[in-house]
A tleap script that builds the chain and sets N, CA, C and O, in Angstrom:
source leaprc.protein.ff14SB
mol = sequence {
  NMET ASN VAL ASN GLU ASN SER GLY ARG ARG
  ASP VAL ILE HIE TYR SER THR VAL PRO TRP
  ILE SER PHE THR ALA LEU THR HIE GLU ARG
  ASN PHE ALA MET PRO ASP SER ILE PRO LYS
  MET THR PHE GLY LYS TYR PHE LYS GLU GLY
  ASN ARG LEU LEU LEU PRO LEU SER ILE ASN
  GLY HIE HIE GLY LEU MET ASP GLY TYR HIE
  ILE GLY GLN TYR PHE GLU LEU PHE GLN GLN
  LEU LEU ASN CLYS
}
set mol.1.N position { 118.207 208.740 103.649 }
set mol.1.CA position { 119.211 209.149 104.927 }
set mol.1.C position { 118.833 208.697 106.227 }
set mol.1.O position { 117.654 208.905 106.515 }
set mol.2.N position { 119.528 208.141 107.065 }
set mol.2.CA position { 119.057 207.503 108.295 }
set mol.2.C position { 119.399 208.742 109.623 }
set mol.2.O position { 120.536 209.122 109.902 }
set mol.3.N position { 118.279 209.165 110.229 }
set mol.3.CA position { 118.705 209.994 111.279 }
set mol.3.C position { 119.530 209.512 112.312 }
set mol.3.O position { 120.147 210.392 112.913 }
set mol.4.N position { 119.787 207.849 112.841 }
set mol.4.CA position { 120.466 207.409 113.706 }
set mol.4.C position { 120.323 205.808 113.392 }
set mol.4.O position { 119.790 205.539 112.316 }
set mol.5.N position { 120.765 204.658 114.261 }
set mol.5.CA position { 121.057 203.558 113.684 }
set mol.5.C position { 119.538 202.939 113.807 }
set mol.5.O position { 119.553 201.804 113.330 }
set mol.6.N position { 118.273 203.288 114.270 }
set mol.6.CA position { 117.385 202.469 114.319 }
set mol.6.C position { 116.448 203.297 113.105 }
set mol.6.O position { 115.305 202.851 113.005 }
set mol.7.N position { 116.667 204.022 112.516 }
set mol.7.CA position { 115.960 204.631 111.368 }
set mol.7.C position { 115.513 203.833 110.365 }
set mol.7.O position { 114.464 203.998 109.743 }
set mol.8.N position { 116.570 202.685 110.158 }
set mol.8.CA position { 116.212 202.179 108.808 }
set mol.8.C position { 115.552 200.597 109.713 }
set mol.8.O position { 115.290 199.725 108.885 }
set mol.9.N position { 115.382 200.327 110.616 }
set mol.9.CA position { 115.106 199.491 111.378 }
set mol.9.C position { 113.440 199.101 110.523 }
set mol.9.O position { 112.747 200.029 110.103 }
set mol.10.N position { 113.109 197.996 110.412 }
set mol.10.CA position { 111.666 197.332 109.899 }
set mol.10.C position { 110.912 197.264 111.148 }
set mol.10.O position { 109.708 197.200 110.902 }
set mol.11.N position { 111.120 197.256 112.143 }
set mol.11.CA position { 110.210 197.008 113.520 }
set mol.11.C position { 109.769 198.449 113.766 }
set mol.11.O position { 109.798 198.554 114.993 }
set mol.12.N position { 109.449 199.398 113.346 }
set mol.12.CA position { 109.282 200.987 114.074 }
set mol.12.C position { 108.218 201.506 113.137 }
set mol.12.O position { 107.899 201.207 111.986 }
set mol.13.N position { 107.814 202.308 113.938 }
set mol.13.CA position { 106.420 203.296 113.505 }
set mol.13.C position { 107.241 204.890 113.126 }
set mol.13.O position { 108.062 205.458 113.846 }
set mol.14.N position { 106.732 205.341 111.818 }
set mol.14.CA position { 107.204 206.834 111.704 }
set mol.14.C position { 105.867 207.695 111.980 }
set mol.14.O position { 104.755 207.717 111.453 }
set mol.15.N position { 106.549 208.476 113.170 }
set mol.15.CA position { 105.498 209.505 113.491 }
set mol.15.C position { 106.077 210.841 113.351 }
set mol.15.O position { 107.244 211.017 113.701 }
set mol.16.N position { 105.515 211.613 112.967 }
set mol.16.CA position { 105.681 213.080 112.755 }
set mol.16.C position { 104.599 214.180 113.164 }
set mol.16.O position { 103.512 213.787 113.586 }
set mol.17.N position { 104.818 215.314 113.071 }
set mol.17.CA position { 103.809 216.181 113.692 }
set mol.17.C position { 103.795 217.398 112.610 }
set mol.17.O position { 104.786 217.666 111.931 }
set mol.18.N position { 102.825 217.955 112.542 }
set mol.18.CA position { 102.509 219.397 111.493 }
set mol.18.C position { 101.922 220.048 112.561 }
set mol.18.O position { 100.698 219.916 112.602 }
set mol.19.N position { 102.458 220.757 113.501 }
set mol.19.CA position { 101.746 221.309 114.723 }
set mol.19.C position { 101.383 222.591 114.147 }
set mol.19.O position { 100.831 223.309 114.980 }
set mol.20.N position { 101.502 223.093 113.052 }
set mol.20.CA position { 101.083 224.387 112.706 }
set mol.20.C position { 100.075 224.542 111.867 }
set mol.20.O position { 99.732 225.703 111.645 }
set mol.21.N position { 99.330 223.412 111.174 }
set mol.21.CA position { 98.090 223.435 110.460 }
set mol.21.C position { 97.377 222.442 110.904 }
set mol.21.O position { 97.985 221.481 111.376 }
set mol.22.N position { 96.201 222.430 110.870 }
set mol.22.CA position { 95.007 221.547 110.800 }
set mol.22.C position { 94.745 221.029 109.719 }
set mol.22.O position { 94.910 221.804 108.777 }
set mol.23.N position { 94.369 219.938 109.428 }
set mol.23.CA position { 94.047 219.250 108.013 }
set mol.23.C position { 93.205 218.156 107.951 }
set mol.23.O position { 93.280 217.394 108.915 }
set mol.24.N position { 92.277 217.822 106.913 }
set mol.24.CA position { 91.441 216.860 106.704 }
set mol.24.C position { 91.694 215.732 106.258 }
set mol.24.O position { 90.976 214.733 106.309 }
set mol.25.N position { 92.958 215.874 105.700 }
set mol.25.CA position { 93.776 214.590 104.480 }
set mol.25.C position { 95.169 215.002 104.703 }
set mol.25.O position { 95.597 216.117 104.999 }
set mol.26.N position { 95.843 213.823 104.495 }
set mol.26.CA position { 97.325 214.246 104.591 }
set mol.26.C position { 98.112 212.665 103.763 }
set mol.26.O position { 98.054 211.508 104.181 }
set mol.27.N position { 98.657 213.083 102.763 }
set mol.27.CA position { 99.338 211.920 102.243 }
set mol.27.C position { 100.758 211.960 102.770 }
set mol.27.O position { 101.363 213.006 103.006 }
set mol.28.N position { 101.318 210.539 102.962 }
set mol.28.CA position { 102.779 210.491 103.188 }
set mol.28.C position { 103.741 210.143 102.128 }
set mol.28.O position { 103.687 209.204 101.334 }
set mol.29.N position { 104.430 210.858 102.228 }
set mol.29.CA position { 105.816 210.717 100.793 }
set mol.29.C position { 106.209 209.359 101.047 }
set mol.29.O position { 106.431 208.997 102.202 }
set mol.30.N position { 106.326 208.479 99.951 }
set mol.30.CA position { 107.235 207.155 99.958 }
set mol.30.C position { 108.187 207.121 98.836 }
set mol.30.O position { 108.071 207.768 97.795 }
set mol.31.N position { 109.255 206.208 99.174 }
set mol.31.CA position { 110.310 205.887 98.188 }
set mol.31.C position { 109.641 204.696 97.860 }
set mol.31.O position { 109.429 203.970 98.831 }
set mol.32.N position { 109.202 204.238 96.645 }
set mol.32.CA position { 108.806 203.027 96.193 }
set mol.32.C position { 110.180 202.287 95.779 }
set mol.32.O position { 110.092 201.128 95.372 }
set mol.33.N position { 111.387 202.877 95.860 }
set mol.33.CA position { 112.546 201.913 95.484 }
set mol.33.C position { 113.056 201.483 96.619 }
set mol.33.O position { 114.055 200.768 96.547 }
set mol.34.N position { 112.542 201.787 97.818 }
set mol.34.CA position { 112.852 200.941 99.031 }
set mol.34.C position { 111.543 200.296 99.509 }
set mol.34.O position { 110.504 200.924 99.710 }
set mol.35.N position { 111.710 198.942 99.674 }
set mol.35.CA position { 110.721 198.280 100.050 }
set mol.35.C position { 110.422 198.279 101.409 }
set mol.35.O position { 111.219 197.736 102.174 }
set mol.36.N position { 109.108 198.947 101.967 }
set mol.36.CA position { 108.866 199.006 103.432 }
set mol.36.C position { 107.654 198.755 103.415 }
set mol.36.O position { 107.037 198.745 102.350 }
set mol.37.N position { 106.951 198.453 104.831 }
set mol.37.CA position { 105.597 198.241 105.083 }
set mol.37.C position { 105.543 198.996 106.260 }
set mol.37.O position { 104.880 198.445 107.138 }
set mol.38.N position { 106.147 200.351 106.641 }
set mol.38.CA position { 106.382 200.625 108.109 }
set mol.38.C position { 105.140 201.434 108.213 }
set mol.38.O position { 104.909 201.927 107.109 }
set mol.39.N position { 104.163 201.802 109.181 }
set mol.39.CA position { 102.912 202.318 109.125 }
set mol.39.C position { 103.818 203.707 109.721 }
set mol.39.O position { 104.797 203.771 110.464 }
set mol.40.N position { 102.882 204.915 108.922 }
set mol.40.CA position { 103.091 206.231 109.286 }
set mol.40.C position { 102.152 207.125 109.591 }
set mol.40.O position { 101.197 207.384 108.858 }
set mol.41.N position { 102.389 207.682 110.771 }
set mol.41.CA position { 101.495 208.461 111.441 }
set mol.41.C position { 102.037 210.165 111.652 }
set mol.41.O position { 103.126 210.578 112.051 }
set mol.42.N position { 100.744 210.961 111.189 }
set mol.42.CA position { 101.227 212.391 111.431 }
set mol.42.C position { 99.982 212.950 112.055 }
set mol.42.O position { 98.839 212.646 111.713 }
set mol.43.N position { 100.350 213.899 113.119 }
set mol.43.CA position { 99.310 214.684 114.060 }
set mol.43.C position { 99.231 215.914 113.607 }
set mol.43.O position { 100.303 216.375 113.214 }
set mol.44.N position { 98.403 216.527 113.542 }
set mol.44.CA position { 98.233 218.264 113.246 }
set mol.44.C position { 97.614 219.015 114.317 }
set mol.44.O position { 97.114 218.533 115.334 }
set mol.45.N position { 97.681 220.073 114.043 }
set mol.45.CA position { 97.171 221.306 115.168 }
set mol.45.C position { 95.750 221.034 115.624 }
set mol.45.O position { 94.741 220.856 114.942 }
set mol.46.N position { 95.903 221.044 116.882 }
set mol.46.CA position { 94.232 220.451 117.672 }
set mol.46.C position { 93.846 222.024 117.346 }
set mol.46.O position { 94.499 223.060 117.213 }
set mol.47.N position { 92.425 221.662 117.284 }
set mol.47.CA position { 91.422 223.092 117.211 }
set mol.47.C position { 90.104 222.756 118.000 }
set mol.47.O position { 89.724 221.622 118.294 }
set mol.48.N position { 89.519 223.861 118.271 }
set mol.48.CA position { 88.161 223.706 118.694 }
set mol.48.C position { 86.967 223.786 117.949 }
set mol.48.O position { 86.807 224.858 117.364 }
set mol.49.N position { 86.170 223.016 117.829 }
set mol.49.CA position { 84.957 223.045 117.271 }
set mol.49.C position { 83.599 222.844 117.886 }
set mol.49.O position { 83.129 221.724 118.086 }
set mol.50.N position { 82.999 223.941 118.171 }
set mol.50.CA position { 82.208 224.249 119.479 }
set mol.50.C position { 82.592 224.029 121.085 }
set mol.50.O position { 83.226 224.814 121.790 }
set mol.51.N position { 82.042 222.769 121.457 }
set mol.51.CA position { 83.031 222.370 122.818 }
set mol.51.C position { 83.634 221.354 122.953 }
set mol.51.O position { 84.007 220.867 124.021 }
set mol.52.N position { 83.852 220.765 121.447 }
set mol.52.CA position { 84.867 219.833 121.220 }
set mol.52.C position { 86.211 220.201 120.747 }
set mol.52.O position { 86.387 221.070 119.893 }
set mol.53.N position { 87.248 219.469 121.363 }
set mol.53.CA position { 88.592 219.583 120.718 }
set mol.53.C position { 89.213 218.600 120.259 }
set mol.53.O position { 89.502 217.604 120.923 }
set mol.54.N position { 89.548 218.821 118.787 }
set mol.54.CA position { 89.836 217.869 117.756 }
set mol.54.C position { 91.092 217.951 117.481 }
set mol.54.O position { 91.723 219.007 117.543 }
set mol.55.N position { 91.642 216.689 117.105 }
set mol.55.CA position { 93.127 216.552 116.705 }
set mol.55.C position { 93.327 215.671 115.378 }
set mol.55.O position { 93.033 214.477 115.318 }
set mol.56.N position { 93.849 216.396 114.356 }
set mol.56.CA position { 94.130 215.919 113.283 }
set mol.56.C position { 94.976 214.563 113.269 }
set mol.56.O position { 96.133 214.599 113.687 }
set mol.57.N position { 94.553 213.643 112.907 }
set mol.57.CA position { 95.552 212.123 112.585 }
set mol.57.C position { 95.312 211.614 111.579 }
set mol.57.O position { 94.189 211.211 111.277 }
set mol.58.N position { 96.567 211.511 110.688 }
set mol.58.CA position { 96.518 210.558 109.347 }
set mol.58.C position { 97.340 209.441 109.694 }
set mol.58.O position { 98.402 209.627 110.288 }
set mol.59.N position { 96.917 208.214 109.355 }
set mol.59.CA position { 97.539 207.039 109.510 }
set mol.59.C position { 97.559 206.232 108.046 }
set mol.59.O position { 96.609 205.831 107.373 }
set mol.60.N position { 98.790 206.157 107.840 }
set mol.60.CA position { 99.245 205.165 106.440 }
set mol.60.C position { 99.643 203.837 106.987 }
set mol.60.O position { 100.623 203.782 107.729 }
set mol.61.N position { 98.985 202.783 106.693 }
set mol.61.CA position { 99.506 201.497 106.822 }
set mol.61.C position { 99.321 200.595 105.839 }
set mol.61.O position { 98.282 200.543 105.181 }
set mol.62.N position { 100.203 199.912 105.693 }
set mol.62.CA position { 100.493 198.545 104.572 }
set mol.62.C position { 99.374 197.753 104.982 }
set mol.62.O position { 99.235 197.406 106.155 }
set mol.63.N position { 98.364 197.374 103.842 }
set mol.63.CA position { 97.233 196.494 104.214 }
set mol.63.C position { 97.609 195.223 104.337 }
set mol.63.O position { 96.779 194.498 104.885 }
set mol.64.N position { 98.890 194.590 103.899 }
set mol.64.CA position { 99.400 193.191 103.962 }
set mol.64.C position { 99.365 193.002 105.961 }
set mol.64.O position { 99.148 191.919 106.504 }
set mol.65.N position { 99.607 194.199 106.661 }
set mol.65.CA position { 100.100 194.273 108.146 }
set mol.65.C position { 98.585 194.499 108.941 }
set mol.65.O position { 98.172 193.948 109.962 }
set mol.66.N position { 98.064 195.312 108.249 }
set mol.66.CA position { 96.660 196.138 109.018 }
set mol.66.C position { 95.575 196.252 108.009 }
set mol.66.O position { 95.670 196.132 106.788 }
set mol.67.N position { 94.358 196.545 108.850 }
set mol.67.CA position { 93.310 196.927 107.666 }
set mol.67.C position { 92.728 198.064 108.688 }
set mol.67.O position { 93.304 198.495 109.688 }
set mol.68.N position { 91.198 198.514 108.092 }
set mol.68.CA position { 90.357 199.256 108.957 }
set mol.68.C position { 90.356 198.849 110.607 }
set mol.68.O position { 90.685 199.471 111.617 }
set mol.69.N position { 89.968 197.865 110.432 }
set mol.69.CA position { 89.312 197.151 112.082 }
set mol.69.C position { 90.591 197.480 112.819 }
set mol.69.O position { 90.498 197.823 113.997 }
set mol.70.N position { 91.747 197.409 112.251 }
set mol.70.CA position { 93.273 197.774 113.361 }
set mol.70.C position { 93.349 198.768 113.685 }
set mol.70.O position { 93.539 198.996 114.880 }
set mol.71.N position { 93.208 200.021 112.549 }
set mol.71.CA position { 93.034 201.339 112.726 }
set mol.71.C position { 91.868 201.656 113.737 }
set mol.71.O position { 92.006 202.447 114.671 }
set mol.72.N position { 90.955 201.115 113.525 }
set mol.72.CA position { 90.030 201.493 114.369 }
set mol.72.C position { 90.189 201.375 115.634 }
set mol.72.O position { 90.026 202.320 116.407 }
set mol.73.N position { 90.521 200.216 115.989 }
set mol.73.CA position { 91.346 199.712 117.348 }
set mol.73.C position { 92.031 200.695 117.967 }
set mol.73.O position { 91.944 200.930 119.172 }
set mol.74.N position { 92.798 201.359 117.101 }
set mol.74.CA position { 93.947 201.986 117.694 }
set mol.74.C position { 92.951 203.642 117.950 }
set mol.74.O position { 92.859 204.173 119.056 }
set mol.75.N position { 92.509 204.033 117.072 }
set mol.75.CA position { 91.682 205.140 117.434 }
set mol.75.C position { 90.888 205.321 118.785 }
set mol.75.O position { 90.880 206.231 119.614 }
set mol.76.N position { 90.152 203.986 118.688 }
set mol.76.CA position { 89.267 203.828 120.083 }
set mol.76.C position { 90.211 203.776 121.410 }
set mol.76.O position { 89.849 204.239 122.492 }
set mol.77.N position { 91.516 203.129 121.175 }
set mol.77.CA position { 92.305 203.167 122.495 }
set mol.77.C position { 92.941 204.411 122.618 }
set mol.77.O position { 93.169 204.829 123.753 }
set mol.78.N position { 93.262 205.069 121.643 }
set mol.78.CA position { 93.754 206.600 121.654 }
set mol.78.C position { 92.699 207.438 121.886 }
set mol.78.O position { 92.999 208.552 122.315 }
set mol.79.N position { 91.634 207.215 121.727 }
set mol.79.CA position { 90.664 208.042 122.308 }
set mol.79.C position { 90.050 208.117 124.155 }
set mol.79.O position { 89.555 208.976 124.885 }
set mol.80.N position { 90.375 206.955 124.248 }
set mol.80.CA position { 90.309 206.341 125.875 }
set mol.80.C position { 91.306 207.088 126.540 }
set mol.80.O position { 90.981 207.823 127.473 }
set mol.81.N position { 92.617 206.978 126.132 }
set mol.81.CA position { 93.606 207.678 126.870 }
set mol.81.C position { 93.436 209.141 126.654 }
set mol.81.O position { 93.752 209.885 127.583 }
set mol.82.N position { 93.132 209.479 125.918 }
set mol.82.CA position { 92.979 211.069 125.786 }
set mol.82.C position { 91.774 211.637 126.847 }
set mol.82.O position { 91.845 212.721 127.427 }
set mol.83.N position { 90.810 210.804 126.953 }
set mol.83.CA position { 89.670 211.051 127.912 }
set mol.83.C position { 90.120 210.818 129.252 }
set mol.83.O position { 89.385 211.191 130.166 }
set mol.84.N position { 91.017 210.359 129.470 }
set mol.84.CA position { 91.760 210.269 131.021 }
set mol.84.C position { 92.445 211.509 131.574 }
set mol.84.O position { 92.985 211.475 132.680 }
savepdb mol mol.pdb
quit
């Protein structure tokens, strides 16, 4: 099911949020009948731990397009932007 004309494009990232729960792991549902390599990211409910504010983030990416290095770069930039 496509939400709009852009939903089926291959040059997108699927973002979602689950603001009701904090998680330590999350899997992203996938239809293997449809070949895609679209990165999927989900943000959870932020929470305080001591004096730190934490935000769960799950990333699922196709290894043919990215690896841990690229995801690490994303996390570093995202953290820098949050710190501003």
